[in-house]
C-alpha positions as CSV (number, residue, x, y, z in Angstrom):
1,M,103.1,-90.2,66.8
2,A,103.9,-86.6,66.7
3,L,101.0,-84.9,68.5
4,G,102.5,-81.4,68.5
5,K,101.9,-80.8,64.9
6,N,98.3,-81.9,65.1
7,L,97.6,-79.6,68.0
8,K,98.9,-76.7,66.1
9,K,96.7,-77.3,63.2
10,K,93.5,-78.2,64.9
11,K,92.1,-77.4,68.3
12,L,90.6,-80.4,70.0
13,I,88.3,-78.3,72.3
14,P,86.4,-75.6,70.4
15,S,85.8,-72.1,72.0
16,E,82.4,-70.8,73.1
17,E,82.2,-68.7,70.0
18,E,82.7,-71.6,67.9
19,V,80.2,-73.7,69.8
20,K,77.3,-71.0,69.2
21,P,75.5,-71.8,66.1
22,A,75.6,-69.1,63.5
23,K,72.5,-67.1,62.8
24,P,70.9,-68.0,59.5
25,K,71.1,-65.3,57.0
26,R,67.7,-63.9,55.9
27,K,66.9,-64.6,52.4
28,S,66.0,-61.4,50.6
29,K,62.8,-61.5,48.6
30,P,63.4,-61.3,44.9
31,V,62.5,-57.9,43.5
32,Q,59.5,-58.2,41.4
33,K,59.1,-55.9,38.5
34,Q,56.3,-53.5,39.0
35,T,53.7,-53.9,36.3
36,K,51.0,-51.4,35.7
37,L,47.7,-53.0,36.0
38,I,45.3,-51.5,33.5
39,A,41.7,-52.4,34.3
40,K,39.9,-53.4,31.3
41,K,36.7,-51.5,30.8
42,K,33.7,-53.7,30.9
43,P,31.6,-53.4,27.8
44,I,28.5,-51.3,28.6
45,E,25.6,-53.6,28.4
46,K,22.7,-52.2,26.5
47,S,19.6,-51.8,28.6
48,K,17.3,-54.4,27.7
49,A,14.3,-52.1,27.3
50,R,11.1,-53.6,26.1
51,K,10.5,-52.6,22.5
52,Q,7.2,-50.7,22.4
53,P,5.0,-51.5,19.5
54,K,5.0,-48.8,16.9
55,K,1.9,-46.8,16.6
56,P,0.2,-47.2,13.2
57,T,0.9,-44.1,11.1
58,V,-2.2,-42.4,9.9
59,K,-1.9,-41.0,6.5
60,T,-3.2,-37.4,6.4
61,K,-4.2,-35.7,3.3
62,P,-1.9,-32.9,2.3
63,K,-3.3,-29.5,3.1
64,V,-4.3,-27.6,0.0
65,K,-3.3,-24.0,0.2
66,E,-6.2,-21.7,-0.6
67,P,-5.4,-19.3,-3.4
68,E,-4.4,-16.0,-2.0
69,I,-6.6,-13.1,-3.2
70,E,-4.9,-9.9,-3.7
71,V,-6.8,-7.0,-2.3
72,A,-7.1,-3.6,-3.9
73,K,-7.6,-0.7,-1.5
74,T,-10.1,2.0,-2.2
75,S,-11.1,5.1,-0.3
76,S,-13.6,3.4,2.0
77,F,-13.2,-0.4,1.6
78,A,-11.1,-3.1,0.1
79,I,-12.1,-5.3,-2.8
80,P,-10.6,-8.4,-4.3
81,S,-8.2,-7.9,-7.2
82,Y,-10.3,-9.8,-9.7
83,I,-13.3,-7.5,-9.0
84,A,-11.0,-4.5,-9.2
85,S,-9.9,-5.6,-12.7
86,E,-13.5,-5.9,-13.9
87,L,-14.3,-2.5,-12.6
88,N,-11.2,-1.1,-14.2
89,E,-12.3,-2.5,-17.6
90,K,-15.7,-1.1,-17.1
91,K,-14.2,2.3,-16.2
92,K,-12.3,2.3,-19.5
93,V,-15.5,1.5,-21.5
94,L,-17.4,4.3,-19.7
95,R,-14.6,6.8,-20.2
96,E,-14.6,6.1,-23.9
97,R,-18.4,6.5,-24.0
98,Y,-18.3,9.7,-22.1
99,K,-15.6,11.2,-24.5
100,Q,-17.8,10.4,-27.5
101,E,-20.8,11.9,-25.8
102,I,-19.1,15.1,-24.9
103,Q,-17.6,15.3,-28.4
104,S,-21.1,15.0,-29.8
105,I,-22.5,18.0,-27.8
106,K,-19.8,20.4,-28.9
107,G,-21.4,23.7,-30.1
108,H,-24.8,22.8,-28.5
109,E,-26.3,24.6,-25.5
110,L,-27.3,22.3,-22.7
111,Q,-29.2,22.8,-19.4
112,F,-28.1,21.4,-16.1
113,V,-29.1,21.0,-12.5
114,S,-26.3,21.8,-10.1
115,F,-26.0,21.0,-6.4
116,E,-23.4,21.4,-3.7
117,I,-21.8,18.5,-1.7
118,G,-19.1,19.6,0.8
119,K,-16.9,22.1,-1.0
120,E,-17.6,20.7,-4.5
121,T,-20.3,21.4,-7.0
122,Y,-21.8,18.7,-9.2
123,A,-24.3,18.8,-12.0
124,V,-26.5,16.4,-13.9
125,G,-28.4,16.8,-17.1
126,I,-31.8,18.4,-16.5
127,E,-33.4,15.4,-18.3
128,D,-32.1,13.1,-15.6
129,V,-34.0,14.9,-12.8
130,K,-37.6,14.1,-12.1
131,E,-38.3,16.5,-9.3
132,V,-36.9,18.0,-6.1
133,V,-38.9,17.7,-2.9
134,P,-38.4,18.5,0.8
135,L,-36.7,15.5,2.4
136,P,-39.4,13.1,3.8
137,K,-39.1,10.8,6.7
138,L,-36.7,7.9,5.9
139,S,-37.1,4.2,6.7
140,E,-33.7,2.8,7.7
141,T,-32.4,-0.2,5.9
142,P,-30.3,-2.6,8.0
143,N,-26.9,-4.1,7.0
144,T,-26.3,-1.5,4.3
145,P,-23.3,0.9,3.7
146,K,-23.3,4.3,5.2
147,H,-23.9,6.1,1.9
148,I,-27.4,4.5,1.7
149,K,-29.6,6.5,4.1
150,G,-32.8,4.4,3.7
151,L,-36.1,4.4,1.8
152,A,-38.3,7.3,1.1
153,N,-42.0,7.3,0.1
154,V,-42.9,10.2,-2.2
155,R,-46.5,10.2,-3.5
156,G,-46.9,6.5,-3.1
157,S,-43.6,5.6,-4.8
158,T,-40.6,4.2,-2.9
159,Y,-37.1,5.4,-3.6
160,V,-33.7,4.4,-2.4
161,V,-32.0,7.4,-0.8
162,F,-28.2,8.0,-1.3
163,D,-25.8,10.3,0.4
164,L,-23.2,11.4,-2.1
165,A,-21.1,13.0,0.6
166,K,-20.4,9.6,2.1
167,R,-20.2,7.9,-1.3
168,F,-17.4,10.3,-2.3
169,N,-15.8,10.6,1.2
170,L,-16.5,14.4,1.3
171,M,-16.9,16.4,4.5
172,E,-20.4,17.7,4.8
173,E,-21.5,19.2,8.1
174,R,-24.8,20.6,6.9
175,E,-28.0,18.6,7.5
176,P,-29.8,17.3,4.4
177,V,-33.0,19.2,3.6
178,Y,-34.0,18.3,0.1
179,L,-34.3,15.1,-2.0
180,L,-33.5,15.1,-5.7
181,I,-35.4,12.3,-7.4
182,L,-33.7,10.9,-10.5
183,N,-35.7,10.3,-13.7
184,S,-34.9,6.7,-14.5
185,T,-36.8,3.6,-15.5
186,D,-33.9,1.3,-14.4
187,I,-33.7,2.4,-10.8
188,K,-35.9,4.4,-8.4
189,A,-33.4,6.5,-6.4
190,G,-32.9,10.0,-4.9
191,L,-30.0,12.1,-3.6
192,I,-30.1,14.0,-0.3
193,L,-29.0,17.6,-0.6
194,P,-28.2,20.3,2.1
195,V,-29.0,23.2,-0.3
196,L,-31.7,23.6,-2.9
197,P,-30.3,22.8,-6.3
198,S,-30.3,25.4,-9.1
199,T,-30.3,25.3,-12.9
200,F,-27.9,26.8,-15.4
201,K,-27.1,26.6,-19.1
202,S,-23.7,25.9,-20.7
203,N,-22.3,25.4,-24.1
204,G,-20.8,22.1,-25.0
205,N,-17.6,23.8,-26.0
206,L,-17.0,24.6,-22.3
207,I,-17.1,20.9,-21.2
208,S,-13.9,18.9,-21.1
209,S,-13.6,15.2,-21.0
210,E,-9.9,15.2,-20.0
211,L,-9.8,14.1,-16.3
212,Q,-6.1,13.5,-15.9
213,L,-5.7,16.2,-13.2
214,I,-8.6,15.0,-11.0
215,E,-7.8,11.3,-11.6
216,D,-4.5,11.9,-10.0
217,A,-6.2,13.6,-7.0
218,S,-9.3,11.5,-6.6
219,L,-9.8,7.8,-6.2
220,D,-13.2,7.5,-7.8
221,V,-14.0,9.5,-10.9
222,S,-15.5,6.5,-12.8
223,Y,-18.9,8.3,-13.3
224,I,-17.7,11.8,-13.9
225,K,-18.5,12.6,-17.6
226,G,-16.4,15.7,-17.7
227,I,-15.7,19.1,-16.2
228,I,-17.9,22.2,-16.9
229,Q,-16.3,25.6,-16.8
230,Q,-18.8,28.1,-15.4
231,Q,-17.8,31.6,-14.5
232,E,-14.3,30.8,-13.2
233,K,-15.8,27.8,-11.4
234,L,-15.3,24.1,-12.2
235,I,-18.4,21.8,-12.0
236,F,-18.2,18.0,-12.1
237,F,-20.6,16.7,-14.8
238,L,-21.9,13.5,-13.0
239,D,-23.6,10.5,-14.5
240,A,-25.7,9.8,-11.3
241,I,-28.0,7.3,-12.8
242,E,-25.2,5.0,-14.1
243,M,-23.4,5.3,-10.8
244,L,-26.4,4.2,-8.7
245,K,-27.4,1.5,-11.2
246,N,-24.0,-0.1,-10.7
247,D,-23.8,0.3,-6.9
248,K,-23.5,-3.2,-5.4
249,A,-25.2,-2.1,-2.2
250,V,-28.5,-1.1,-3.7
251,V,-31.5,-2.5,-1.8
252,V,-34.5,-3.1,-4.0
253,P,-37.7,-3.3,-1.9
254,D,-40.5,-5.7,-2.8
255,Q,-42.7,-2.7,-3.7
256,L,-40.3,-1.7,-6.5
257,I,-40.2,-5.2,-7.8
258,N,-44.0,-5.4,-7.9
259,E,-44.3,-2.1,-9.6
260,G,-42.0,-3.2,-12.3
261,K,-44.1,-6.3,-13.2
């Protein structure tokens, strides 16, 4: 047997390095793909609230709007429009009547009683005046307008006393001294005056029924019959009886009612 060849190929005694066992190779962990974890939103649970019982609906009647009343303003107070329209119609009727009356007295001489109120002069027909007396003591009437001064007793008869200065919104600083009592079967009334009235005569041709100029300047000329021209002076021809008859604030005492029976 040829041993030399076998020794060259293989060593019978291994070296120390060969005797030491080889360290095992660490196995590398497999690379895992990174995945994005998207957290799923949990569905929001509806709060289990107890359903409250519905309150019974009470049917309310629809509100009915009250009709609005237009108000017409005057010099001293405000009145509803429907009353103002009635007064306007009455004013037209009176104006037509006054025009016919003044037309009928053309060429006739008439006698008047004139009196001053504020800076204005008024006149009434002498047939509309019963008498003029010193102003007696007045009994006040409660809850009446300012232009009604009260009640006056003259020779056993009771009269409602009016203040034309306040009725026409005129400035009158003088104290009343006289009472002019009107001659009327429809109403017992008198006018307080600061100066003794006087009488005068005038021709009907000097009386004009055209009041366009003073209607533009004054708010209440409903009872002015016309304008009298007297010696470069203008005098308002007043229908005092008709005015006081239609005054809504007239207080009729029981004595006057009993006297009329």
